[in-house]
C-alpha positions in Angstrom: 40.5 32.7 -68.0 43.7 31.1 -69.1 43.0 27.4 -69.7 46.7 26.6 -70.2 47.2 26.8 -66.4 44.9 23.8 -65.8 46.7 20.5 -65.4 44.4 18.6 -67.7 45.1 21.0 -70.6 48.8 21.0 -69.9 48.8 17.2 -70.0 46.8 17.2 -73.3 49.1 19.9 -74.8 52.2 17.9 -73.9 50.8 14.7 -75.4 49.8 16.7 -78.6 53.3 18.1 -78.8 54.8 14.6 -78.5 52.5 13.3 -81.2 53.3 16.1 -83.6 57.0 15.6 -83.1 56.6 11.9 -83.6 54.7 12.4 -86.8 57.7 14.5 -88.0 60.1 11.7 -87.2 57.9 9.2 -89.0 57.7 11.5 -92.0 61.5 11.7 -92.0 61.7 7.8 -91.9 59.4 7.6 -95.0 61.3 10.3 -96.8 64.6 8.3 -96.3 63.1 5.0 -97.3 65.5 4.7 -100.2 68.6 6.2 -98.5 71.4 3.6 -98.1 72.3 2.6 -94.6 69.4 4.7 -93.1 67.9 3.3 -89.9 64.3 4.3 -88.9 63.9 6.4 -85.7 61.1 6.8 -83.3 60.4 8.7 -80.1 60.2 6.8 -76.8 56.8 7.1 -75.2 56.5 8.0 -71.6 56.3 5.0 -69.3 53.2 5.6 -67.0 54.5 3.1 -64.5 57.8 5.1 -64.1 55.9 8.3 -63.6 53.6 6.7 -61.1 56.6 5.3 -59.2 58.2 8.8 -59.2 55.1 10.4 -57.8 54.0 7.7 -55.3 57.3 6.0 -54.6 55.9 2.7 -55.7 54.5 1.1 -58.9 51.6 -0.4 -57.0 48.6 1.6 -55.9 46.4 0.0 -53.3 42.7 0.4 -53.5 40.8 1.4 -50.4 37.3 0.5 -49.4 35.9 3.6 -47.7 32.3 2.4 -47.3 30.7 -1.0 -46.7 28.8 -0.5 -50.0 32.0 -0.4 -52.0 33.3 -3.5 -53.8 36.2 -5.0 -51.9 39.5 -4.6 -53.7 40.5 -7.9 -55.3 44.1 -7.0 -55.8 46.4 -4.1 -56.6 46.8 -2.0 -59.6 50.2 -2.2 -61.2 50.4 -5.9 -62.1 51.4 -5.4 -65.7 51.8 -8.0 -68.4 55.3 -7.4 -69.6 56.0 -8.4 -73.2 59.2 -7.6 -75.1 58.7 -6.1 -78.5 60.2 -8.2 -81.3 62.6 -6.5 -83.7 60.9 -7.1 -87.0 63.0 -4.7 -89.1 64.2 -6.1 -92.4 67.4 -4.7 -93.9 67.5 -4.1 -97.6 70.7 -4.9 -99.6 71.7 -1.3 -99.5 71.5 -1.3 -95.7 68.2 0.6 -95.4 66.0 -0.7 -92.6 62.8 1.4 -93.2 59.7 -0.7 -93.8 57.0 1.6 -95.2 54.1 -0.5 -93.9 55.4 -0.3 -90.3 55.9 3.5 -90.7 52.3 3.9 -92.1 50.9 2.0 -89.2 52.8 4.2 -86.8 51.6 7.3 -88.7 48.0 6.1 -88.6 48.1 5.4 -84.8 49.7 8.8 -84.2 47.1 10.6 -86.2 44.3 8.7 -84.3 45.9 9.6 -80.9 46.2 13.3 -82.0 42.5 13.3 -83.0 41.6 11.8 -79.7 43.5 14.5 -77.8 41.8 17.2 -80.0 38.4 15.8 -79.2 39.2 15.6 -75.5 40.3 19.2 -75.4 37.2 20.3 -77.3 35.0 18.4 -74.8 36.8 19.9 -71.8 36.4 23.4 -73.1 32.7 22.6 -73.7 32.3 21.5 -70.1 33.9 24.7 -68.8 31.7 26.8 -71.0 28.6 24.9 -69.7 29.8 25.5 -66.1 30.1 29.2 -66.8 26.6 29.2 -68.3 27.7 30.0 -71.9 26.3 26.9 -73.4 28.9 26.7 -76.2 28.5 30.3 -77.3 
């Protein structure tokens, strides 16, 4: 059985590829922390709202009450709290804008996200093994 054909594994693999590429970009920023006129770079994360809009044609998903026992929908999903990120980069006299503390925070978050994806993949493989009656063997 080829697990790479399952959508959940494709999604996790794509996220892990993104995270590993991002870690490389962060490492490049740290390596150039003393390079004059160097500006830090980062990868743009996928906007879930844009993907949802592309798939459904709308950013809003309506909840449906299919049984009287269900909780009635109180509103719609998609009402997001939009906040603009502040540009907090400082520029050194040599023109370098890399702040090592910010890069370390990004690296730490990326590592934690990668670890989460690894654990999710391991759990999903375990579920499939249990379903097949192999019990983790």
